[in-house]
N, C-alpha and C positions, 0 to 999 in steps of 0.2 A: 250154175248155168254157163254153158259154153258160149252162147252167142247172146247179145241183148235182146230181151223180149219187151215189146210194147204192148200194153193193154188198151183196147179201144172197143167201141161198139161194133158188132159184126156187120157184115154187108151180106146181102141176099146171095151173092155168088159164092160165098163161103160156107153155106149150108151143107153141101156134100162134104167138106172137110171136117165140119162140126160133127155130122152124122157119123163120119168114120171114127172120130174120137169116141163117140157115145157107143159104138158097136165094139170097142176095143176090149172086151172081157167077156166072160162067160155069161153074165147076166145081160149085157147089152146085145150080144149076138143072138140070144134068144127072144129079146123083146123088141128089137128094132127092125123095121120092114125094109124091103129093098125098093119099093116104090117112093120116089123122091117127092112126088106131088103133095102128099099130106104134110110133109115137113116144110115145103115152100109156102103152103097155105098157113101153116102155124106161124111161120116167120112173118108173113104179110099181116096176120091178125095182131101179132105182138107189136108191130109197128104203130098200131092205133091205140095201144095201151101205154100211156105215158109212164106208168109206174113199172113196167115190165121191160127189161132189157137183156139182151144176149150179148155177152162180152167175149171177145177172143184175145188170146195172147199170140202175138205175131213175131216171128224171127225171120227177118228178110221178107220173103213173100209167102212163108209157110205158117199155116195156123198150127200151133204147137199146144194151145191149151184153150179151154173154154169154160164158161159157167153162165147160168142164167141168174139174174137178181130181179127180185120184185119188191117193191116198197109197199108196206102195208101200214095204214093208220088204224088205230083201235083204241078202245076204251080201257082194256085191262092194263095192269101194271102202271096205273097213274097216266093213262092215256098214252102209253108208249107207241112210238112209230117203231116198226121193225123192219129188217130186210130178210128176205127168204132167198137162200141160194140153193140152186139145183143143178144138175148135169155138170158137176164139177169134174173136169178131165184133164189130164196132162198126156201128151204124146209119150208113148213108151221109150223112145229114144231120149227124152228129156228128163225122165224121172230120176230122182236122187241127187239132182243137182241144184235144188233150191227153188225151182219154178213153181211147185205147188205152194210153198210158203209165200212167194210173191204174188201168186194168184189170190190167195186168201187176204193178203194185206191190201191189195187192190180192191177187193170186195169190201173190206172194212172201211177204206177211204171213201168209197162211193157211198156206203151206208151212212157214215158220219155226215158227209156233205148233204145227204137227203134228210138230215135230221133224225136219223134212227139211233136208238139207244140199246138196241139189241140186234144180233146177227144170229140167225138160226137155220137150220137145215135138217133133213132127215138122211139117214144113210142105211143101206141094206145091212141086216144083221151079219151076213155072211162076209162082209168087207173088213176083216180084222186089221189088215195093214192101214186101211184108211182110218179106222178108229184110233189106232196108235199115233197116226199123223195128227188128227184133230185134237187128241189129248195133249200132244206136245205143244200145240199152238194155243192152248189154254181154254179150249172149249170143254163143256161139262155135258155128260150124257144125262141130262136132268129129267127128261120126259120119256114117255113111251109113245111111239107113233102108231097110228091105226090107219089103214087104208081100206076102202071098199071100191071094188071095180063096178062102175055104173054102166 
């Protein structure tokens, strides 16, 4: 990383910058909308969900990375508490400099602090570079994910 990056909870006024990161690939451009209102409403709803946080990586005053982390209590795996991460993104100008690894380490630290014993996520099958990245960090593609649009 060229400049220090601090990870912290996102602010509402950073939603447009986060949305720009989410749009920064072929999949994101096709699925994210231009209207900011639903994203702000979702951010507001997330603030009322104690186990659901949106995290940003900030360098200076610029949002250069983001992810969402949700803590889930459950009965399976000996009542394991798990952390689900989503929307993992790094600014294109910051890629290849260790920021992605730092982002995942931040998520791991938050998950452990919340009493989680498992960190999980889904990733689109077409993201071959991301799959190699997650493999290098010790993640195992152990499950098949299914989704159904409602």
